[in-house]
N, CA, C and O atoms as a printed pandas DataFrame, in Angstrom:
     atom_number atom_name residue_name chain_id  residue_number  x_coord  y_coord  z_coord
0              1         N          UNK        A               1  -12.089   22.676   11.490
1              2        CA          UNK        A               1  -10.928   21.853   11.231
2              3         C          UNK        A               1  -10.668   21.827    9.717
3              4         O          UNK        A               1  -11.605   21.705    8.929
4              5         N          UNK        A               2   -9.416   21.941    9.318
5              6        CA          UNK        A               2   -9.028   21.976    7.914
6              7         C          UNK        A               2   -8.446   20.631    7.501
7              8         O          UNK        A               2   -7.654   20.026    8.223
8              9         N          UNK        A               3   -8.858   20.186    6.333
9             10        CA          UNK        A               3   -8.347   18.925    5.794
10            11         C          UNK        A               3   -7.025   19.200    5.099
11            12         O          UNK        A               3   -6.918   20.136    4.307
12            13         N          UNK        A               4   -6.039   18.403    5.385
13            14        CA          UNK        A               4   -4.757   18.505    4.697
14            15         C          UNK        A               4   -4.926   17.849    3.333
15            16         O          UNK        A               4   -4.917   16.623    3.217
16            17         N          UNK        A               5   -5.082   18.680    2.297
17            18        CA          UNK        A               5   -5.362   18.188    0.947
18            19         C          UNK        A               5   -4.267   17.259    0.436
19            20         O          UNK        A               5   -4.558   16.248   -0.204
20            21         N          UNK        A               6   -3.017   17.595    0.715
21            22        CA          UNK        A               6   -1.907   16.765    0.241
22            23         C          UNK        A               6   -1.959   15.381    0.886
23            24         O          UNK        A               6   -1.733   14.369    0.223
24            25         N          UNK        A               7   -2.258   15.348    2.175
25            26        CA          UNK        A               7   -2.358   14.059    2.866
26            27         C          UNK        A               7   -3.531   13.247    2.334
27            28         O          UNK        A               7   -3.440   12.028    2.194
28            29         N          UNK        A               8   -4.628   13.927    2.040
29            30        CA          UNK        A               8   -5.805   13.244    1.513
30            31         C          UNK        A               8   -5.525   12.679    0.122
31            32         O          UNK        A               8   -5.965   11.571   -0.188
32            33         N          UNK        A               9   -4.807   13.413   -0.716
33            34        CA          UNK        A               9   -4.447   12.916   -2.045
34            35         C          UNK        A               9   -3.514   11.715   -1.946
35            36         O          UNK        A               9   -3.642   10.756   -2.707
36            37         N          UNK        A              10   -2.579   11.774   -1.010
37            38        CA          UNK        A              10   -1.690   10.635   -0.772
38            39         C          UNK        A              10   -2.505    9.416   -0.361
39            40         O          UNK        A              10   -2.260    8.306   -0.834
40            41         N          UNK        A              11   -3.463    9.628    0.511
41            42        CA          UNK        A              11   -4.322    8.533    0.962
42            43         C          UNK        A              11   -5.117    7.949   -0.194
43            44         O          UNK        A              11   -5.283    6.733   -0.286
44            45         N          UNK        A              12   -5.610    8.813   -1.077
45            46        CA          UNK        A              12   -6.369    8.331   -2.238
46            47         C          UNK        A              12   -5.475    7.481   -3.136
47            48         O          UNK        A              12   -5.908    6.450   -3.649
48            49         N          UNK        A              13   -4.228    7.912   -3.326
49            50        CA          UNK        A              13   -3.281    7.136   -4.141
50            51         C          UNK        A              13   -3.049    5.763   -3.509
51            52         O          UNK        A              13   -3.007    4.747   -4.204
52            53         N          UNK        A              14   -2.902    5.746   -2.206
53            54        CA          UNK        A              14   -2.674    4.480   -1.506
54            55         C          UNK        A              14   -3.899    3.576   -1.610
55            56         O          UNK        A              14   -3.774    2.376   -1.853
56            57         N          UNK        A              15   -5.086    4.161   -1.424
57            58        CA          UNK        A              15   -6.308    3.362   -1.516
58            59         C          UNK        A              15   -6.496    2.791   -2.919
59            60         O          UNK        A              15   -6.940    1.653   -3.071
60            61         N          UNK        A              16   -6.160    3.575   -3.947
61            62        CA          UNK        A              16   -6.238    3.050   -5.321
62            63         C          UNK        A              16   -5.252    1.891   -5.505
63            64         O          UNK        A              16   -5.554    0.910   -6.183
64            65         N          UNK        A              17   -4.093    2.016   -4.904
65            66        CA          UNK        A              17   -3.074    0.967   -5.046
66            67         C          UNK        A              17   -3.516   -0.339   -4.397
67            68         O          UNK        A              17   -3.225   -1.416   -4.918
68            69         N          UNK        A              18   -4.203   -0.260   -3.287
69            70        CA          UNK        A              18   -4.603   -1.496   -2.595
70            71         C          UNK        A              18   -5.991   -1.976   -3.003
71            72         O          UNK        A              18   -6.460   -3.004   -2.515
72            73         N          UNK        A              19   -6.649   -1.240   -3.895
73            74        CA          UNK        A              19   -8.011   -1.591   -4.293
74            75         C          UNK        A              19   -8.065   -2.704   -5.337
75            76         O          UNK        A              19   -9.072   -2.861   -6.026
76            77         N          UNK        A              20   -7.021   -3.450   -5.451
77            78        CA          UNK        A              20   -6.974   -4.554   -6.416
78            79         C          UNK        A              20   -6.751   -5.852   -5.634
79            80         O          UNK        A              20   -5.834   -5.926   -4.817
80            81         N          UNK        A              21   -7.572   -6.870   -5.873
81            82        CA          UNK        A              21   -7.456   -8.121   -5.109
82            83         C          UNK        A              21   -6.062   -8.759   -5.157
83            84         O          UNK        A              21   -5.587   -9.291   -4.154
84            85         N          UNK        A              22   -5.415   -8.705   -6.311
85            86        CA          UNK        A              22   -4.093   -9.313   -6.422
86            87         C          UNK        A              22   -3.058   -8.538   -5.604
87            88         O          UNK        A              22   -2.180   -9.138   -4.985
88            89         N          UNK        A              23   -3.161   -7.211   -5.600
89            90        CA          UNK        A              23   -2.226   -6.422   -4.784
90            91         C          UNK        A              23   -2.474   -6.665   -3.301
91            92         O          UNK        A              23   -1.534   -6.645   -2.505
92            93         N          UNK        A              24   -3.715   -6.890   -2.925
93            94        CA          UNK        A              24   -4.011   -7.234   -1.528
94            95         C          UNK        A              24   -3.381   -8.579   -1.174
95            96         O          UNK        A              24   -2.842   -8.743   -0.079
96            97         N          UNK        A              25   -3.444   -9.540   -2.092
97            98        CA          UNK        A              25   -2.805  -10.851   -1.859
98            99         C          UNK        A              25   -1.303  -10.700   -1.710
99           100         O          UNK        A              25   -0.690  -11.316   -0.837
100          101         N          UNK        A              26   -0.713   -9.879   -2.566
101          102        CA          UNK        A              26    0.733   -9.665   -2.511
102          103         C          UNK        A              26    1.117   -8.997   -1.194
103          104         O          UNK        A              26    2.078   -9.410   -0.545
104          105         N          UNK        A              27    0.365   -7.961   -0.795
105          106        CA          UNK        A              27    0.652   -7.289    0.478
106          107         C          UNK        A              27    0.514   -8.251    1.653
107          108         O          UNK        A              27    1.342   -8.254    2.564
108          109         N          UNK        A              28   -0.523   -9.054    1.624
109          110        CA          UNK        A              28   -0.741  -10.023    2.695
110          111         C          UNK        A              28    0.411  -11.029    2.759
111          112         O          UNK        A              28    0.873  -11.388    3.842
112          113         N          UNK        A              29    0.859  -11.470    1.606
113          114        CA          UNK        A              29    1.973  -12.424    1.543
114          115         C          UNK        A              29    3.251  -11.793    2.091
115          116         O          UNK        A              29    3.969  -12.414    2.874
116          117         N          UNK        A              30    3.529  -10.562    1.680
117          118        CA          UNK        A              30    4.719   -9.867    2.187
118          119         C          UNK        A              30    4.601   -9.681    3.698
119          120         O          UNK        A              30    5.570   -9.884    4.430
120          121         N          UNK        A              31    3.423   -9.298    4.158
121          122        CA          UNK        A              31    3.202   -9.105    5.593
122          123         C          UNK        A              31    3.491  -10.382    6.376
123          124         O          UNK        A              31    4.054  -10.328    7.470
124          125         N          UNK        A              32    3.118  -11.502    5.831
125          126        CA          UNK        A              32    3.348  -12.779    6.496
126          127         C          UNK        A              32    4.813  -13.182    6.565
127          128         O          UNK        A              32    5.192  -14.037    7.365
128          129         N          UNK        A              33    5.628  -12.566    5.729
129          130        CA          UNK        A              33    7.050  -12.922    5.683
130          131         C          UNK        A              33    7.966  -11.791    6.124
131          132         O          UNK        A              33    9.181  -11.973    6.214
132          133         N          UNK        A              34    7.396  -10.632    6.399
133          134        CA          UNK        A              34    8.138   -9.429    6.825
134          135         C          UNK        A              34    9.017   -8.867    5.720
135          136         O          UNK        A              34    8.951   -7.668    5.449
136          137         N          UNK        A              35    9.831   -9.679    5.078
137          138        CA          UNK        A              35   10.700   -9.247    3.977
138          139         C          UNK        A              35   10.936  -10.462    3.087
139          140         O          UNK        A              35   11.346  -11.523    3.558
140          141         N          UNK        A              36   10.670  -10.289    1.786
141          142        CA          UNK        A              36   10.766  -11.441    0.899
142          143         C          UNK        A              36   11.124  -10.980   -0.513
143          144         O          UNK        A              36   10.761   -9.880   -0.928
144          145         N          UNK        A              37   11.836  -11.830   -1.241
145          146        CA          UNK        A              37   12.237  -11.429   -2.593
146          147         C          UNK        A              37   11.129  -11.731   -3.598
147          148         O          UNK        A              37   10.251  -12.562   -3.365
148          149         N          UNK        A              38   11.207  -11.024   -4.721
149          150        CA          UNK        A              38   10.167  -11.096   -5.742
150          151         C          UNK        A              38   10.007  -12.510   -6.292
151          152         O          UNK        A              38    8.888  -12.921   -6.600
152          153         N          UNK        A              39   11.084  -13.253   -6.419
153          154        CA          UNK        A              39   10.986  -14.623   -6.931
154          155         C          UNK        A              39   10.094  -15.488   -6.054
155          156         O          UNK        A              39    9.271  -16.253   -6.557
156          157         N          UNK        A              40   10.259  -15.364   -4.754
157          158        CA          UNK        A              40    9.424  -16.160   -3.842
158          159         C          UNK        A              40    7.976  -15.687   -3.866
159          160         O          UNK        A              40    7.058  -16.484   -3.671
160          161         N          UNK        A              41    7.769  -14.400   -4.102
161          162        CA          UNK        A              41    6.404  -13.882   -4.162
162          163         C          UNK        A              41    5.660  -14.509   -5.334
163          164         O          UNK        A              41    4.595  -15.098   -5.150
164          165         N          UNK        A              42    6.218  -14.386   -6.545
165          166        CA          UNK        A              42    5.465  -14.892   -7.694
166          167         C          UNK        A              42    5.421  -16.413   -7.739
167          168         O          UNK        A              42    4.435  -16.985   -8.203
168          169         N          UNK        A              43    6.466  -17.074   -7.268
169          170        CA          UNK        A              43    6.455  -18.540   -7.243
170          171         C          UNK        A              43    5.418  -19.059   -6.246
171          172         O          UNK        A              43    4.627  -19.943   -6.572
172          173         N          UNK        A              44    5.426  -18.513   -5.047
173          174        CA          UNK        A              44    4.508  -18.974   -4.003
174          175         C          UNK        A              44    3.049  -18.672   -4.324
175          176         O          UNK        A              44    2.160  -19.459   -3.998
176          177         N          UNK        A              45    2.806  -17.529   -4.964
177          178        CA          UNK        A              45    1.430  -17.157   -5.280
178          179         C          UNK        A              45    0.967  -17.690   -6.633
179          180         O          UNK        A              45   -0.191  -17.508   -7.010
180          181         N          UNK        A              46    1.879  -18.356   -7.374
181          182        CA          UNK        A              46    1.515  -18.928   -8.661
182          183         C          UNK        A              46    1.217  -17.874   -9.717
183          184         O          UNK        A              46    0.298  -18.029  -10.522
184          185         N          UNK        A              47    1.998  -16.804   -9.708
185          186        CA          UNK        A              47    1.783  -15.699  -10.643
186          187         C          UNK        A              47    2.911  -15.634  -11.661
187          188         O          UNK        A              47    3.977  -16.214  -11.456
188          189         N          UNK        A              48    2.672  -14.929  -12.754
189          190        CA          UNK        A              48    3.738  -14.678  -13.715
190          191         C          UNK        A              48    4.641  -13.600  -13.145
191          192         O          UNK        A              48    4.184  -12.708  -12.429
192          193         N          UNK        A              49    5.920  -13.685  -13.465
193          194        CA          UNK        A              49    6.889  -12.715  -12.964
194          195         C          UNK        A              49    6.538  -11.305  -13.409
195          196         O          UNK        A              49    6.617  -10.370  -12.613
196          197         N          UNK        A              50    6.148  -11.135  -14.676
197          198        CA          UNK        A              50    5.858   -9.794  -15.201
198          199         C          UNK        A              50    4.639   -9.169  -14.520
199          200         O          UNK        A              50    4.637   -7.974  -14.226
200          201         N          UNK        A              51    3.615   -9.965  -14.271
201          202        CA          UNK        A              51    2.413   -9.469  -13.583
202          203         C          UNK        A              51    2.765   -9.054  -12.164
203          204         O          UNK        A              51    2.348   -7.994  -11.698
204          205         N          UNK        A              52    3.535   -9.894  -11.478
205          206        CA          UNK        A              52    3.948   -9.592  -10.110
206          207         C          UNK        A              52    4.749   -8.295  -10.071
207          208         O          UNK        A              52    4.529   -7.450   -9.203
208          209         N          UNK        A              53    5.661   -8.142  -10.994
209          210        CA          UNK        A              53    6.484   -6.933  -11.038
210          211         C          UNK        A              53    5.646   -5.692  -11.299
211          212         O          UNK        A              53    5.910   -4.641  -10.714
212          213         N          UNK        A              54    4.644   -5.787  -12.160
213          214        CA          UNK        A              54    3.754   -4.646  -12.425
214          215         C          UNK        A              54    3.033   -4.215  -11.155
215          216         O          UNK        A              54    2.973   -3.027  -10.837
216          217         N          UNK        A              55    2.491   -5.182  -10.439
217          218        CA          UNK        A              55    1.745   -4.864   -9.228
218          219         C          UNK        A              55    2.674   -4.354   -8.125
219          220         O          UNK        A              55    2.308   -3.449   -7.375
220          221         N          UNK        A              56    3.848   -4.920   -8.027
221          222        CA          UNK        A              56    4.810   -4.424   -7.031
222          223         C          UNK        A              56    5.242   -2.992   -7.348
223          224         O          UNK        A              56    5.473   -2.193   -6.440
224          225         N          UNK        A              57    5.352   -2.673   -8.639
225          226        CA          UNK        A              57    5.707   -1.299   -9.028
226          227         C          UNK        A              57    4.629   -0.316   -8.574
227          228         O          UNK        A              57    4.950    0.768   -8.088
228          229         N          UNK        A              58    3.376   -0.677   -8.724
229          230        CA          UNK        A              58    2.263    0.179   -8.277
230          231         C          UNK        A              58    2.326    0.361   -6.767
231          232         O          UNK        A              58    2.162    1.473   -6.264
232          233         N          UNK        A              59    2.560   -0.725   -6.049
233          234        CA          UNK        A              59    2.658   -0.651   -4.590
234          235         C          UNK        A              59    3.868    0.174   -4.160
235          236         O          UNK        A              59    3.798    0.923   -3.186
236          237         N          UNK        A              60    4.962    0.037   -4.876
237          238        CA          UNK        A              60    6.182    0.796   -4.578
238          239         C          UNK        A              60    5.962    2.281   -4.862
239          240         O          UNK        A              60    6.372    3.126   -4.066
240          241         N          UNK        A              61    5.321    2.610   -5.985
241          242        CA          UNK        A              61    5.052    4.008   -6.328
242          243         C          UNK        A              61    4.125    4.680   -5.324
243          244         O          UNK        A              61    4.220    5.884   -5.089
244          245         N          UNK        A              62    3.235    3.901   -4.739
245          246        CA          UNK        A              62    2.339    4.435   -3.711
246          247         C          UNK        A              62    3.038    4.511   -2.353
247          248         O          UNK        A              62    2.489    5.050   -1.393
248          249         N          UNK        A              63    4.242    3.973   -2.285
249          250        CA          UNK        A              63    4.999    4.007   -1.041
250          251         C          UNK        A              63    4.590    2.953   -0.031
251          252         O          UNK        A              63    4.935    3.049    1.147
252          253         N          UNK        A              64    3.856    1.950   -0.484
253          254        CA          UNK        A              64    3.370    0.917    0.434
254          255         C          UNK        A              64    4.396   -0.169    0.719
255          256         O          UNK        A              64    4.351   -0.817    1.765
256          257         N          UNK        A              65    5.314   -0.363   -0.206
257          258        CA          UNK        A              65    6.370   -1.347    0.012
258          259         C          UNK        A              65    7.730   -0.680   -0.174
259          260         O          UNK        A              65    7.891    0.261   -0.951
260          261         N          UNK        A              66    8.680   -1.196    0.558
261          262        CA          UNK        A              66   10.076   -0.744    0.451
262          263         C          UNK        A              66   10.866   -1.847   -0.223
263          264         O          UNK        A              66   10.508   -3.023   -0.161
264          265         N          UNK        A              67   11.939   -1.446   -0.860
265          266        CA          UNK        A              67   12.821   -2.435   -1.475
266          267         C          UNK        A              67   14.207   -2.331   -0.850
267          268         O          UNK        A              67   14.652   -1.272   -0.407
268          269         N          UNK        A              68   14.858   -3.484   -0.841
269          270        CA          UNK        A              68   16.234   -3.558   -0.331
270          271         C          UNK        A              68   16.965   -4.592   -1.174
271          272         O          UNK        A              68   16.510   -5.727   -1.315
272          273         N          UNK        A              69   18.074   -4.199   -1.719
273          274        CA          UNK        A              69   18.858   -5.129   -2.536
274          275         C          UNK        A              69   19.634   -6.066   -1.617
275          276         O          UNK        A              69   20.291   -5.635   -0.669
276          277         N          UNK        A              70   19.542   -7.353   -1.923
277          278        CA          UNK        A              70   20.269   -8.377   -1.172
278          279         C          UNK        A              70   20.991   -9.243   -2.208
279          280         O          UNK        A              70   20.463  -10.255   -2.668
280          281         N          UNK        A              71   22.213   -8.824   -2.564
281          282        CA          UNK        A              71   22.933   -9.515   -3.632
282          283         C          UNK        A              71   22.229   -9.281   -4.949
283          284         O          UNK        A              71   22.007   -8.135   -5.342
284          285         N          UNK        A              72   21.871  -10.366   -5.644
285          286        CA          UNK        A              72   21.168  -10.212   -6.917
286          287         C          UNK        A              72   19.647  -10.136   -6.748
287          288         O          UNK        A              72   18.925   -9.969   -7.732
288          289         N          UNK        A              73   19.164  -10.255   -5.533
289          290        CA          UNK        A              73   17.726  -10.225   -5.268
290          291         C          UNK        A              73   17.290   -8.868   -4.715
291          292         O          UNK        A              73   18.069   -8.149   -4.089
292          293         N          UNK        A              74   16.038   -8.546   -4.963
293          294        CA          UNK        A              74   15.422   -7.372   -4.360
294          295         C          UNK        A              74   14.373   -7.883   -3.392
295          296         O          UNK        A              74   13.464   -8.622   -3.771
296          297         N          UNK        A              75   14.508   -7.480   -2.135
297          298        CA          UNK        A              75   13.548   -7.891   -1.107
298          299         C          UNK        A              75   12.521   -6.788   -0.895
299          300         O          UNK        A              75   12.842   -5.600   -0.924
300          301         N          UNK        A              76   11.299   -7.205   -0.686
301          302        CA          UNK        A              76   10.198   -6.276   -0.447
302          303         C          UNK        A              76    9.717   -6.403    0.986
303          304         O          UNK        A              76    9.653   -7.498    1.544
304          305         N          UNK        A              77    9.380   -5.260    1.570
305          306        CA          UNK        A              77    8.757   -5.231    2.890
306          307         C          UNK        A              77    7.710   -4.125    2.878
307          308         O          UNK        A              77    7.753   -3.231    2.033
308          309         N          UNK        A              78    6.782   -4.184    3.804
309          310        CA          UNK        A              78    5.689   -3.206    3.867
310          311         C          UNK        A              78    6.129   -1.994    4.666
311          312         O          UNK        A              78    6.792   -2.119    5.696
312          313         N          UNK        A              79    5.754   -0.821    4.180
313          314        CA          UNK        A              79    6.001    0.433    4.906
314          315         C          UNK        A              79    4.752    0.731    5.731
315          316         O          UNK        A              79    3.837    1.413    5.270
316          317         N          UNK        A              80    4.730    0.211    6.948
317          318        CA          UNK        A              80    3.557    0.338    7.811
318          319         C          UNK        A              80    3.280    1.783    8.201
319          320         O          UNK        A              80    2.123    2.154    8.394
320          321         N          UNK        A              81    4.317    2.605    8.321
321          322        CA          UNK        A              81    4.090    4.007    8.702
322          323         C          UNK        A              81    3.338    4.737    7.589
323          324         O          UNK        A              81    2.497    5.592    7.867
324          325         N          UNK        A              82    3.632    4.410    6.354
325          326        CA          UNK        A              82    2.920    5.026    5.218
326          327         C          UNK        A              82    1.445    4.640    5.247
327          328         O          UNK        A              82    0.578    5.469    4.969
328          329         N          UNK        A              83    1.164    3.394    5.579
329          330        CA          UNK        A              83   -0.231    2.947    5.669
330          331         C          UNK        A              83   -0.962    3.658    6.802
331          332         O          UNK        A              83   -2.117    4.056    6.649
332          333         N          UNK        A              84   -0.289    3.816    7.935
333          334        CA          UNK        A              84   -0.911    4.516    9.067
334          335         C          UNK        A              84   -1.212    5.969    8.710
335          336         O          UNK        A              84   -2.264    6.493    9.075
336          337         N          UNK        A              85   -0.293    6.620    8.000
337          338        CA          UNK        A              85   -0.503    8.007    7.584
338          339         C          UNK        A              85   -1.744    8.121    6.715
339          340         O          UNK        A              85   -2.564    9.021    6.901
340          341         N          UNK        A              86   -1.878    7.207    5.769
341          342        CA          UNK        A              86   -3.040    7.219    4.882
342          343         C          UNK        A              86   -4.320    6.967    5.667
343          344         O          UNK        A              86   -5.330    7.638    5.459
344          345         N          UNK        A              87   -4.268    6.011    6.557
345          346        CA          UNK        A              87   -5.445    5.702    7.368
346          347         C          UNK        A              87   -5.854    6.882    8.230
347          348         O          UNK        A              87   -7.044    7.150    8.397
348          349         N          UNK        A              88   -4.879    7.585    8.777
349          350        CA          UNK        A              88   -5.163    8.758    9.611
350          351         C          UNK        A              88   -5.807    9.876    8.815
351          352         O          UNK        A              88   -6.727   10.530    9.306
352          353         N          UNK        A              89   -5.344   10.108    7.603
353          354        CA          UNK        A              89   -5.915   11.159    6.760
354          355         C          UNK        A              89   -7.353   10.833    6.380
355          356         O          UNK        A              89   -8.213   11.713    6.380
356          357         N          UNK        A              90   -7.614    9.577    6.059
357          358        CA          UNK        A              90   -8.970    9.164    5.715
358          359         C          UNK        A              90   -9.887    9.310    6.927
359          360         O          UNK        A              90  -11.010    9.798    6.795
360          361         N          UNK        A              91   -9.420    8.894    8.104
361          362        CA          UNK        A              91  -10.227    9.037    9.317
362          363         C          UNK        A              91  -10.518   10.496    9.622
363          364         O          UNK        A              91  -11.632   10.839   10.017
364          365         N          UNK        A              92   -9.526   11.358    9.442
365          366        CA          UNK        A              92   -9.720   12.788    9.681
366          367         C          UNK        A              92  -10.783   13.330    8.729
367          368         O          UNK        A              92  -11.677   14.062    9.153
368          369         N          UNK        A              93  -10.695   12.979    7.458
369          370        CA          UNK        A              93  -11.662   13.425    6.471
370          371         C          UNK        A              93  -13.068   12.955    6.839
371          372         O          UNK        A              93  -14.022   13.733    6.798
372          373         N          UNK        A              94  -13.188   11.679    7.199
373          374        CA          UNK        A              94  -14.504   11.134    7.538
374          375         C          UNK        A              94  -15.085   11.790    8.790
375          376         O          UNK        A              94  -16.288   12.046    8.848
376          377         N          UNK        A              95  -14.263   12.061    9.774
377          378        CA          UNK        A              95  -14.778   12.685   11.000
378          379         C          UNK        A              95  -15.251   14.109   10.719
379          380         O          UNK        A              95  -16.244   14.557   11.292
380          381         N          UNK        A              96  -14.539   14.828    9.835
381          382        CA          UNK        A              96  -14.966   16.179    9.464
382          383         C          UNK        A              96  -16.277   16.120    8.692
383          384         O          UNK        A              96  -17.193   16.900    8.953
384          385         N          UNK        A              97  -16.366   15.196    7.743
385          386        CA          UNK        A              97  -17.575   15.063    6.934
386          387         C          UNK        A              97  -18.766   14.646    7.799
387          388         O          UNK        A              97  -19.865   15.177    7.639
388          389         N          UNK        A              98  -18.554   13.707    8.708
389          390        CA          UNK        A              98  -19.638   13.253    9.575
390          391         C          UNK        A              98  -20.100   14.399   10.490
391          392         O          UNK        A              98  -21.294   14.551   10.751
392          393         N          UNK        A              99  -19.145   15.196   10.970
393          394        CA          UNK        A              99  -19.481   16.338   11.807
394          395         C          UNK        A              99  -20.275   17.378   11.037
395          396         O          UNK        A              99  -21.207   17.974   11.578
396          397         N          UNK        A             100  -19.915   17.600    9.783
397          398        CA          UNK        A             100  -20.610   18.568    8.939
398          399         C          UNK        A             100  -22.030   18.086    8.644
399          400         O          UNK        A             100  -22.961   18.891    8.607
400          401         N          UNK        A             101  -22.198   16.800    8.437
401          402        CA          UNK        A             101  -23.519   16.254    8.151
402          403         C          UNK        A             101  -24.401   16.321    9.389
403          404         O          UNK        A             101  -25.603   16.559    9.276
404          405         N          UNK        A             102  -23.829   16.116   10.559
405          406        CA          UNK        A             102  -24.583   16.184   11.802
406          407         C          UNK        A             102  -25.054   17.601   12.090
407          408         O          UNK        A             102  -26.140   17.804   12.634
408          409         N          UNK        A             103  -24.234   18.576   11.723
409          410        CA          UNK        A             103  -24.552   19.972   11.982
410          411         C          UNK        A             103  -25.612   20.503   11.017
411          412         O          UNK        A             103  -26.289   21.490   11.304
412          413         N          UNK        A             104  -25.747   19.834    9.868
413          414        CA          UNK        A             104  -26.690   20.317    8.840
414          415         C          UNK        A             104  -28.120   19.959    9.134
415          416         O          UNK        A             104  -29.014   20.300    8.358
């Protein structure tokens, strides 16, 4: 079985993006609201606007959150299909590695 290197690199980018406790809190908060604007995110979580925006940019660049303009607000939602893709690539890699270790 061949590992899709591009998919694995995408998964690594996603894992790096979520490997921060604050980004996990932000993702969890967005998940609980399905779609929410940045003002409510930083206000509800007690964060500075600039810090929240930095972390949302990382999540957006990794493709974990989508944005939608609603008037003067930008709403964020989670891209669950992107997360599933990353999870699938990691599982594929681990199953290949575990199989190789068993055969050795």
